[in-house]
N, C-alpha and C positions, 0 to 999 in steps of 0.2 A: 466934924462928924456930921453924915448925909442926914436927912430925915429917916432916909429907910432903915439907916441902921439904928439909930435912934428908937425906932418904932420896936424893931426887931430885939432890940437891948431892952426895953420895958417889960415886953410880950414874956422873955424865957428869960431874961439874965444870964444868958449864959453864950454870947458873941465871940466869938474870936475873929479882927482882921487883921492879917499880916503880922500876927503877936511874933513876938520875938521867943526865941528858944525852942525848944521839943525835938523830935527826932527829925534828922537829917535826910530827906530822900534823896537818893542817887541822883547825880546832874544829870540833866538832859545828854545824852550823846550826842556829840560834836560830828556835823557833817561836814566831810570834808571838801565838800563839792560847793557849797555853800558860797555865797559872795555878802557883800556887805548889804545890810539890811535896815529896816528902822527897828528900834527896839519895840518890845512889845510892850502894850499898856498894860500895867501892873495895877491897877485901882479901880476894879470893876466888878466890886461883888463882898459879897462875907461867906464865910462858915457859922453856920449855928451848931453849936456841941450843946447834945442833949446827954450823952453818956460817955464816962471816961474812956470805954473801948475804941472811940473814934480817934483817940489820940494817938494809936499805933497803926491807924489807915490812913488819916489827914493828918499831918503835921502840925502842930500848933502855929509854926510859921508860915504855913502854905498860902499863897494868895492865887487870884484868878487872874490870868491873862487874857486879853482880848488880843488875836491874831491876825483877823481880818473882819470887814463888814461891808455893808453897801448890798446886802441880797435882799430877795425877797421873803422867803422861809423857808431855811435851811433843815437838812435832815440826813438822817443816815450815813454820820462819819464812819470813815473805812481806812485805817492806815495799812498804807503799802513798805513792808520793810524794807525790800531789796530796792526801792527806788527812795526812800526817806520822803514821802509825800502822804496827804491825807485826800482823799475823795470826799466829796458831798454832793447830796440833791438840793437842788432848790425846787421846791414841790411848786412855786409857784410860777418861776422862771424858765422851767422846761427846759434845765440846763443842769448837767453832772460837770461839777468844779473839782479842778486840782489845786493844793498849796503847797508849798515848801518854803522853808526858812529863806531861802535866798531870793526867790523870785517872787513870792506871794502867792497868789491867785491867779487862777486862768481857766479858760473852757477846757474840758476834758470831753463833754461829748452834749453838742449842741447843733438840733434839738434833739431832745430825748424822743418825742413822740412828733411826726409829725401827717397823722391823718385825719380824718374825718372828726371834729370836734363835738357833733350833734349829740346832745344829751347826756354830754361830761362836764364834770365838777372841776376835776382835776385829772392833769395829762401825764404830767412828769412822772420822774421816778422817786421813790423813797427810800428805803431801805436798801443799802447795800450790802455784798458782803464779798469773800473769796473760796474758793472751792479749793480741793487739795494740791491743784494744779496753777494755783495764782491766777485763775480767770476771775476777771469781776462779775458777779451774780448779781442782777438788778428786780427788784419788786418793782413793775411798774403797773401806774393807774391807768394810761390812757388805752394800753394795750391790752390790760387786764391777764399779764401774762407774769410769771417768773422766766426769766430771760437770761443767758450767759454772753458774755461780750467775747467773740474771738479775737486773734491776735491780728486779723486782718481788716477789724472793724465790724464785719458782722455780727448778729445778733441769732442764736439759737434757743429758741425757744425750750424751756424745760418742761414746763405744766401751763395748761391755759384752760383746764376744764376739769370737772370732778363728775362722773358717771354722765358723762354725754353733753354737760350743762357749764356753760361759762362762768368762771371764776368772777367775783366782784372786781374786787380790783387789789390786788397782794401789794402789804403793806411794812412787812418786816420779816427777816429769816434769820437763821441760824444753822451752820452743818452740825451735826454731831460727829465724834472721833470715827465712825464707820460708814463717813459718806451720806447718812439721810439727813435730809434738808427740811426744817421745820419753818414753817412759815404763817401767817396768820391773812386773814381776808376779808376785811370789813367793807363796808360801802362808799367811803369818800371817794372814790374816784368818778361815783356816778351824782349826775343830778337828781335830788330828791331822797337820796340815802335807798332807802328799802324801798319806798314808793317807785322808782324809776322804771319804766318801761323795759328799761335794756336790762334789767338785772331777772338771772335766771336761775340761782341759787335762793332758797326761801329762807337762809339762815347766811350769819355771818360765820365761818369757820376758823378752826385751827388744826392744820394739816403737816402728815409727816410725808415725802417724797423718798421713798426708799429707795436704795442705789439701782435695784432691779426694775427701777421705773414705774412701780405700784406707788398708787396715791392713795395714803391712809388718812383718812378723817379720824381725829383724837378728839376734839369737842365741837358741839353745835350751840353750847348753852351761854357764851357769852355775847353780852349784846353787841360789843364794839371791840372785838380783841384788836391789840396793836402791837406793843412792843412784844417780844419773846426774847428768851434766854434759857439755859441748861444748868445745872449745878456742876460743880465739878468732875463729879463722878455720873453724870447725866441719868442720875436717877428723879431728879425733880425737874418738871417743866414748869417754867414760870410765863404768865402773861398779863399784860397790864390790860384792863378795861379802860377805853377812853368815852367813857358814859358818863354827863354830867349826872346823872340821875342815880350813877353806880359807878363810882371812882372807886377801883378796886385793883389789887393786883391778886392776882390767882395762882394757885401751886396745884400740880396734878403728881402724882406717882405715875414714873415713865417706865414699861416695861414693851419686849418685843409685841404683845399684844395691842397695846396703844396706851392710852391716858386714861387714870383711874383716882380715883378719891379726891374728887375735884374740892377744892377747899379755898378760903380766902386768906390768902397770906396777910393782906394788910388792907384798912378801909380808910381812906381822906373823904368821903364824902361829905363830911361835916365840912369841909376844909373852905372856905370862902377865895381865899387869893387865887389868881389867876393862874390856869395851867391842869392838865389833866394825867393821869396815868400813860405814858406814854414809852417811849424808845427804854431800853436797859440792858445792863449789863450785869456779871458776875465776875468777881475777883476769883484768884486762888483760891481763896479760903471757905468761898460759898459766901462771902458779903454778898447782897444785892444793891445795884445802883440803879434807881427806877427815878426817870423823869417824873414829876407832877407838881401839885401846887406850888409855885414859887422858886421850884430849884429841882436838884437832884438829891433825891431822898436815899439815905444810905441806913441798911436794913441789913443786923445780924444774920445768921443763917435760922435762927429762933425767931423771925421776926422783931425783933427789939427794932424803934426807929432811933439809932445812935445820932444821927445828926442829918443836915441838909446844907448841899453846896449851892450857893445861891448867888450867878450872876447878874447881872444887871438885866438882864433878858432872861424870860423865863425859856430854859432848854425843852428841846422835843425830844433829843437823842443824845446818848453819850457812844463814846468807842474808845477802846485803849490803843495806845499809839508810843511811838518813840521804841524804847524796851520793853514797854508793859507796865512802866510805872507813870505814865503821864494820860491823864482823863480827859479826852476832849470832847467837846460839846456844841452840838449845834443848838443855837438859839435865837430863833427868829431871824433879824437882821444880820447876826454876827456870830462869828467861830471864836469859843473860849477854851481854853486849857487851863489844871491845874494838875502839881507833880506832887504824886502820893508815895507813901511810904510801901502799900501796897502795891500788888499789881496783877494785871489779869492777860487772857490769854489773846493775842492778834492772830485773827483768821488769817487763814492760807497755809502753803507750805511751812514744815518747819525747820526744814535748813537747806 
């Protein structure tokens, strides 16, 4: 028994690590093009269970695998269904990597940024997603844009400013079913953050880029907006606030005119474990998976904390992969995954 496991067991009395029994998750679909590779490490963390509803989301025999490591700080996991591979950012390594079962990890885009670094704290990509045509959309810190990667390797800028002023450093993004792109714009890419002389906006915003190109400010009230997700019916917008003094997940009612009824979905400001509310996803039932102190916090739609998936490294973001039942986690130097009974929508074309 590890020291960490014993500590958690004493605190909550309800930790399950690779337990036997429970609902069987679907097997990971086989990749016919995969070649023989080293088996994944399956002793890499724990699942803390606080509510019986978690058992139909995370099987009681679920285990955490580490599938890759050796990176500087991983972010933005994005599964490419048509190619059975995972893309992810190394925000300190200025590289987007790709991983698959047969070949492991390799460079996908290196470097992400090759311009003047003066005044910049982070220059690489962060959040990644796919548009309806399967093109990779990148939140870029160094270039301070949301861009789209074209088939010839060039990048098209989708948005770089609001009302004539440059964005701070786009962080994470999600598409709505109508083609609207929602994204957050904290100051993490700038040296000094809000004090940076390069900063042109006097707020950290949450935006919606409409299909017609109109950029709509949804909220300017969060101190450090970061991860972003939509409820399955797209009537609720969730955003993580990565502020040590206000560690909260926020919820907003979403409509054609914008976001309203801002409210705290869950507050973990009192938590002392490492990690802040960061990347997040929602499953098809509306359960929220948000990286935060110590792991991936799982919430029912009513805001009840059901439990936490805790890899050995604190994750910064999550993404659905394989057939939608696998949750991939980017966690500092490593990439982890866990097979679930629930599933989530994978970005990109539906067929």
